[in-house]
C-alpha positions as CSV (number, residue, x, y, z in Angstrom):
1,M,89.3,72.3,43.2
2,K,91.3,69.9,41.0
3,P,88.2,68.3,39.4
4,K,86.9,71.8,38.5
5,L,90.3,72.7,36.9
6,A,90.2,69.4,34.9
7,E,86.7,70.2,33.7
8,F,87.7,73.7,32.5
9,G,90.8,72.3,30.9
10,E,88.7,69.7,29.0
11,G,86.3,72.6,27.9
12,I,89.3,74.5,26.5
13,K,90.4,71.3,24.5
14,I,86.9,70.8,23.1
15,A,86.7,74.4,22.1
16,L,90.0,74.4,20.3
17,H,89.1,71.2,18.6
18,A,85.9,72.7,17.4
19,L,87.7,75.8,16.0
20,S,90.4,73.7,14.2
21,A,87.6,71.5,12.7
22,N,86.1,74.6,11.1
23,K,89.2,76.6,10.1
24,L,87.7,78.6,7.2
25,R,84.7,79.6,9.2
26,T,86.9,80.6,12.1
27,V,89.1,82.8,9.8
28,L,86.2,84.5,8.1
29,T,84.6,85.2,11.5
30,T,87.7,86.9,12.7
31,L,87.8,89.3,9.7
32,G,85.6,91.9,11.4
33,I,87.7,92.0,14.5
34,F,90.9,91.9,12.4
35,I,89.9,94.9,10.3
36,G,88.6,96.9,13.3
37,V,91.9,96.4,15.2
38,I,94.0,97.4,12.2
39,V,91.9,100.6,11.7
40,V,92.1,101.6,15.3
41,T,95.8,100.7,15.9
42,V,97.1,102.4,12.7
43,I,95.1,105.6,13.3
44,I,96.1,105.8,16.9
45,S,99.8,105.2,16.0
46,V,99.8,108.0,13.4
47,I,97.9,110.5,15.6
48,Q,100.2,109.7,18.6
49,G,103.2,110.1,16.3
50,L,102.0,113.5,15.1
51,N,101.3,114.5,18.7
52,H,104.9,113.7,19.7
53,Y,106.2,115.5,16.6
54,I,104.1,118.6,17.1
55,S,105.0,118.8,20.8
56,G,108.7,118.5,20.0
57,E,108.5,121.1,17.2
58,L,106.6,123.6,19.4
59,S,108.9,123.1,22.3
60,G,111.4,125.2,20.3
61,L,109.2,128.2,20.8
62,G,109.7,128.1,24.5
63,S,106.8,127.3,26.9
64,N,107.7,130.3,29.1
65,T,107.9,132.9,26.3
66,L,105.1,135.2,25.2
67,Y,105.0,136.9,21.8
68,I,103.3,140.3,21.5
69,S,102.4,140.9,17.9
70,K,100.0,142.7,15.6
71,M,97.9,139.6,14.9
72,P,97.2,136.3,16.6
73,W,98.8,133.2,15.3
74,F,95.5,131.6,14.5
75,I,92.9,133.5,12.5
76,T,89.5,132.0,12.2
77,S,88.2,133.8,9.0
78,Y,89.2,136.1,6.2
79,E,87.1,138.9,7.7
80,K,89.1,138.6,10.9
81,Y,92.4,138.7,8.9
82,I,91.3,142.0,7.2
83,E,90.4,143.4,10.6
84,Y,93.8,142.4,12.1
85,I,95.8,143.6,9.2
86,K,94.4,147.1,9.6
87,R,95.7,147.4,13.2
88,K,98.5,149.8,14.1
89,D,101.9,148.2,13.9
90,I,103.8,147.1,17.0
91,T,106.5,149.7,17.3
92,E,109.9,150.2,18.9
93,D,108.2,152.5,21.4
94,D,105.9,149.7,22.4
95,Y,109.0,147.5,22.9
96,K,110.7,150.1,25.1
97,Y,107.6,150.6,27.1
98,V,107.2,146.9,27.8
99,L,111.0,146.7,28.6
100,K,110.5,149.5,31.2
101,Y,107.2,148.6,32.8
102,A,106.8,144.8,32.5
103,N,108.6,144.0,35.8
104,L,107.4,140.4,35.9
105,A,109.4,139.6,32.8
106,D,113.0,138.3,33.1
107,A,113.9,139.1,29.5
108,V,112.3,141.2,26.7
109,A,113.6,141.2,23.1
110,P,112.3,142.9,19.9
111,E,112.2,140.9,16.7
112,I,112.0,142.3,13.2
113,D,112.1,139.9,10.2
114,T,112.7,140.0,6.5
115,R,114.4,137.6,4.0
116,G,117.3,138.4,1.8
117,T,120.5,137.2,0.1
118,V,123.6,136.6,2.1
119,K,127.0,136.4,0.4
120,Y,130.6,135.6,1.3
121,E,133.2,135.8,-1.5
122,N,131.7,133.8,-4.4
123,K,129.1,131.9,-2.3
124,S,125.6,133.1,-1.7
125,L,122.4,131.9,0.0
126,D,119.0,133.2,-1.0
127,R,115.9,133.8,1.1
128,V,117.8,133.6,4.4
129,R,115.9,135.0,7.4
130,I,117.4,138.3,8.4
131,R,116.3,139.1,12.0
132,G,116.9,142.3,14.0
133,T,117.0,141.9,17.7
134,T,119.0,142.5,20.9
135,D,121.2,140.4,23.2
136,A,118.0,139.4,25.2
137,F,117.0,137.2,22.2
138,M,119.5,134.6,23.6
139,S,117.1,134.1,26.6
140,T,113.7,134.6,25.0
141,A,114.4,132.3,22.0
142,N,117.0,130.0,23.7
143,A,119.4,131.0,20.9
144,M,122.8,130.3,22.4
145,P,126.1,130.7,20.4
146,E,128.0,127.4,19.9
147,T,131.1,129.3,19.0
148,G,131.9,133.0,19.4
149,R,129.5,135.3,21.2
150,F,126.3,137.3,20.9
151,F,126.3,141.0,20.3
152,T,125.9,143.2,23.4
153,L,123.4,145.9,24.3
154,A,126.0,148.6,23.7
155,E,126.7,147.2,20.2
156,V,122.9,147.4,19.6
157,D,122.8,151.0,20.8
158,Y,125.8,152.1,18.7
159,R,124.5,150.2,15.6
160,R,127.6,148.1,15.2
161,P,127.6,146.1,11.9
162,I,128.1,142.7,13.4
163,C,126.0,139.5,13.2
164,V,125.4,136.1,14.7
165,I,124.6,133.4,12.1
166,G,122.8,130.1,12.2
167,S,124.5,126.8,11.7
168,E,122.9,126.3,8.3
169,V,124.3,129.7,7.1
170,A,127.7,128.9,8.5
171,D,127.8,125.5,6.6
172,G,126.5,127.0,3.4
173,L,129.0,129.9,3.3
174,F,132.0,128.7,5.1
175,K,131.9,124.8,5.1
176,D,134.9,123.8,7.1
177,D,136.3,127.4,7.5
178,N,136.0,129.3,10.8
179,P,133.4,132.0,10.1
180,L,134.4,134.1,13.2
181,G,135.8,137.5,12.2
182,K,134.8,137.1,8.6
183,R,132.7,139.7,6.9
184,I,129.5,138.7,5.1
185,K,127.3,140.8,2.8
186,V,123.6,141.0,3.9
187,A,121.7,142.7,1.1
188,S,123.8,145.8,0.5
189,N,125.7,146.0,3.8
190,H,128.7,144.1,5.3
191,Y,128.6,142.6,8.7
192,R,131.3,140.9,10.8
193,V,130.5,137.5,12.1
194,V,130.9,137.3,15.9
195,G,129.1,134.1,16.7
196,V,127.5,130.9,15.3
197,L,124.3,129.6,17.0
198,K,123.9,126.1,18.2
199,K,121.9,123.9,15.8
200,R,118.2,124.3,16.6
201,G,116.4,122.3,13.9
202,A,113.0,123.3,12.5
203,I,109.7,124.4,14.0
204,L,106.7,123.2,11.9
205,G,109.0,122.9,8.9
206,D,110.5,126.4,9.3
207,S,114.3,126.1,9.8
208,Q,115.7,127.9,12.8
209,D,119.2,127.6,11.6
210,D,118.8,129.5,8.3
211,M,119.1,132.9,9.8
212,V,121.3,135.9,10.4
213,L,120.8,138.0,13.6
214,I,121.8,141.6,13.5
215,P,121.2,144.5,16.0
216,Y,117.6,145.7,15.5
217,T,118.8,149.3,15.4
218,I,121.0,148.7,12.3
219,F,118.2,146.5,10.9
220,Q,115.9,149.6,11.0
221,K,118.6,151.7,9.4
222,Q,119.1,149.3,6.5
223,Y,115.5,148.1,5.9
224,G,113.5,151.0,7.3
225,S,111.6,151.5,10.6
226,K,108.1,151.2,9.1
227,R,107.9,147.5,10.1
228,T,105.9,145.8,12.7
229,V,107.9,144.5,15.7
230,T,107.2,141.2,17.6
231,I,108.1,141.6,21.3
232,Q,109.3,138.4,22.9
233,V,108.8,138.3,26.7
234,K,110.1,135.5,28.9
235,S,109.5,134.6,32.5
236,E,111.7,132.0,34.2
237,D,108.8,131.0,36.5
238,P,106.0,129.2,34.7
239,D,103.7,129.9,37.6
240,R,103.8,133.6,36.8
241,M,102.7,133.2,33.2
242,N,99.1,134.2,33.7
243,D,100.0,137.1,35.9
244,M,102.5,138.2,33.2
245,I,99.9,138.0,30.5
246,D,97.6,140.3,32.5
247,Q,100.4,142.7,33.2
248,L,101.5,142.8,29.5
249,E,98.0,143.5,28.4
250,G,97.8,146.5,30.7
251,V,101.2,147.7,29.7
252,M,100.5,147.4,26.0
253,R,97.1,149.1,26.3
254,R,98.8,152.1,28.1
255,S,101.6,152.2,25.5
256,R,99.0,152.3,22.6
257,G,96.7,154.8,24.4
258,L,93.6,152.6,24.4
259,E,90.6,153.7,26.3
260,V,88.7,151.4,28.7
261,D,85.9,150.7,26.2
262,Q,88.3,150.0,23.3
263,E,89.4,146.5,22.3
264,N,93.0,145.3,22.2
265,N,94.7,146.1,18.9
266,F,97.5,143.6,19.6
267,A,97.8,139.9,20.4
268,I,99.7,138.0,23.1
269,N,100.6,134.6,21.7
270,Q,102.2,131.6,23.4
271,Q,103.1,128.1,22.6
272,S,100.2,126.5,24.4
273,Q,97.8,128.3,22.1
274,L,99.2,126.4,19.1
275,M,99.0,123.1,21.0
276,D,95.3,123.9,21.9
277,I,94.5,124.6,18.3
278,Y,96.2,121.3,17.2
279,N,94.4,119.4,20.0
280,N,91.1,120.8,18.8
281,L,91.8,119.7,15.3
282,T,92.9,116.2,16.3
283,R,89.9,115.8,18.6
284,V,87.8,115.4,15.5
285,L,90.1,112.7,14.3
286,W,89.8,110.9,17.6
287,I,86.0,111.0,17.4
288,V,86.1,109.6,13.8
289,L,88.5,106.9,15.1
290,I,86.2,105.9,17.9
291,G,83.3,105.8,15.5
292,I,85.0,103.7,12.9
293,G,86.7,101.4,15.4
294,S,83.4,100.9,17.3
295,I,81.4,100.1,14.2
296,S,84.1,97.6,13.0
297,L,84.3,95.9,16.3
298,I,80.6,95.7,16.8
299,V,80.2,94.2,13.3
300,G,83.0,91.7,14.2
301,G,81.3,90.9,17.5
302,I,77.9,90.3,15.8
303,G,79.7,88.0,13.4
304,I,81.1,86.0,16.3
305,M,77.7,85.8,17.9
306,N,76.1,84.6,14.7
307,I,78.7,81.9,14.1
308,M,78.5,80.8,17.8
309,L,74.7,80.4,17.5
310,V,75.2,78.3,14.4
311,S,77.8,76.3,16.3
312,V,75.4,75.7,19.1
313,T,72.7,74.5,16.7
314,E,75.1,72.2,14.9
315,R,76.4,70.6,18.1
316,T,73.1,70.2,19.9
317,R,73.4,66.4,20.1
318,E,76.9,66.7,21.4
319,I,75.7,69.1,24.1
320,G,72.9,66.6,25.0
321,I,75.4,63.7,25.3
322,R,77.8,65.7,27.4
323,K,74.9,66.8,29.7
324,A,73.7,63.2,29.9
325,L,77.1,62.1,31.0
326,G,77.1,64.7,33.8
327,A,78.5,67.9,32.3
328,K,77.3,70.9,34.3
329,K,75.9,74.1,32.9
330,R,79.0,76.1,33.8
331,I,81.2,73.7,31.9
332,I,79.1,73.9,28.7
333,M,79.0,77.7,29.0
334,W,82.8,77.9,29.6
335,Q,83.4,75.8,26.5
336,F,81.5,78.2,24.2
337,L,82.9,81.3,25.9
338,V,86.4,80.0,25.3
339,E,85.6,79.5,21.6
340,S,84.2,83.0,21.3
341,M,87.3,84.5,23.1
342,F,89.7,82.5,21.0
343,I,88.0,83.7,17.8
344,S,88.3,87.3,18.9
345,S,91.9,86.9,20.1
346,I,93.0,85.5,16.7
347,G,91.6,88.7,15.1
348,V,93.2,91.0,17.6
349,I,96.6,89.3,17.6
350,L,96.8,89.2,13.8
351,G,95.4,92.8,13.6
352,V,98.1,94.1,16.0
353,L,100.9,92.4,14.1
354,V,99.6,93.6,10.7
355,S,99.1,97.1,12.2
356,V,102.7,97.3,13.4
357,G,103.8,96.4,9.9
358,L,101.5,98.9,8.3
359,A,102.5,101.7,10.6
360,T,106.2,101.0,9.9
361,L,105.4,101.0,6.1
362,V,103.5,104.3,6.4
363,H,106.4,105.9,8.2
364,S,108.9,104.6,5.6
365,A,106.8,105.6,2.6
366,T,105.5,109.0,3.8
367,K,107.9,110.0,6.6
368,L,104.8,110.6,8.8
369,P,105.8,110.1,12.4
370,V,104.4,106.9,13.9
371,H,104.3,106.1,17.6
372,I,103.0,102.8,18.9
373,S,102.4,102.8,22.7
374,T,102.2,99.8,24.9
375,W,98.8,100.9,26.1
376,V,97.5,100.2,22.6
377,L,98.5,96.5,23.0
378,F,96.8,96.4,26.4
379,L,93.8,97.9,24.8
380,A,93.8,95.1,22.2
381,V,93.9,92.5,25.0
382,G,90.9,94.3,26.7
383,F,89.0,94.2,23.4
384,T,89.7,90.5,23.1
385,V,88.2,89.7,26.5
386,T,85.3,92.2,26.3
387,I,84.2,91.2,22.8
388,G,84.6,87.5,23.4
389,L,82.7,87.6,26.6
390,F,80.0,90.0,25.5
391,F,79.1,88.5,22.2
392,G,79.7,84.9,23.3
393,L,77.6,85.2,26.4
394,Y,74.2,84.7,24.8
395,P,75.2,81.7,22.6
396,A,77.0,80.1,25.6
397,S,74.1,80.6,27.9
398,K,71.7,79.2,25.2
399,A,73.9,76.1,24.9
400,A,74.1,75.7,28.7
401,R,70.2,75.9,29.1
402,L,69.5,73.2,26.5
403,D,67.4,70.3,27.9
404,P,69.6,67.1,27.5
405,I,66.6,65.0,26.5
406,E,65.5,67.4,23.8
407,A,69.1,67.8,22.7
408,L,69.6,64.1,22.3
409,R,66.5,63.8,20.1
410,Y,67.7,66.8,17.9
411,E,68.3,65.8,14.2
């Protein structure tokens, strides 16, 4: 066993010596692998970063919450948009019907939205989201007060002029003052602040802290009842989601008086639909990534094979001498495979290092989320071994098969 190890070690030394003797050629040969690794690693890092970002953003919608609305969240064409916009609005009666008959739901809340100006003394905020809802919104939207409380169902029924505000509104109007008990002006009406929501961040760039929540009954009184309602429905058991969707479809069809042969004139949306749409879009990017990376790596591999064939030709006499002195085929083959793998490994290592720097630069310059997984590094090592072995195999076998007598006579 020891002689074999010594032979392989000698093969590695000879291979490294040959590479160091032709530094420029070695560097130029690695360029194809180098560029391919950079393209693959940077694109994977950006796409993974976007995946983490989108998943985090959409988690704010709640994976166990369904949204019954007039239109689906994703519309495939302008013609479909025109078709959906003509649908009958989702009404308060629909909300009450769902609240009464959707027994698989743990919480049901209406949601009516507009935007307006909110004032307190001499301070004002424009285009704040004004949202009418009920106390169930705490559960369906995971909107818990950080200070104070939420309004109650009785306060909704009696149209009390009270509100719960987002942290962004609280900071903009009150700064360090305690907003609880203060009266703010929303459009033309005054509302007493009873609670401030915990900071929730943004969902796809839409701030969830720039809002004022008021009872939907007083919202309808102030802004009119001719507005479509979004019905939020939550189940605490994720295993019941499909059953709840089926039940909600039946309940809504009865509420809206649809016949058996009539299509739904409403949509049931959920977070997973947005993730499916996003995944379908990024799937195209993955295909492009695989194509670009494969072409770059194949071109790099062909470059390695070409240089290794040149190297075999240049060192024919050396191979003949080594064989004449007793070197076996496996040792000659090992020597050239080591050269091939070292060339590819140089390209991969440099490519990974440069990719990490470029990914960091992209994040700093554009604020695009970047995520570099350890599996990408293992993938790079796999590429090194695969490309080095595959594209070095033919030149190595050609060198190993050379006849020592013919090789010694080669000029």
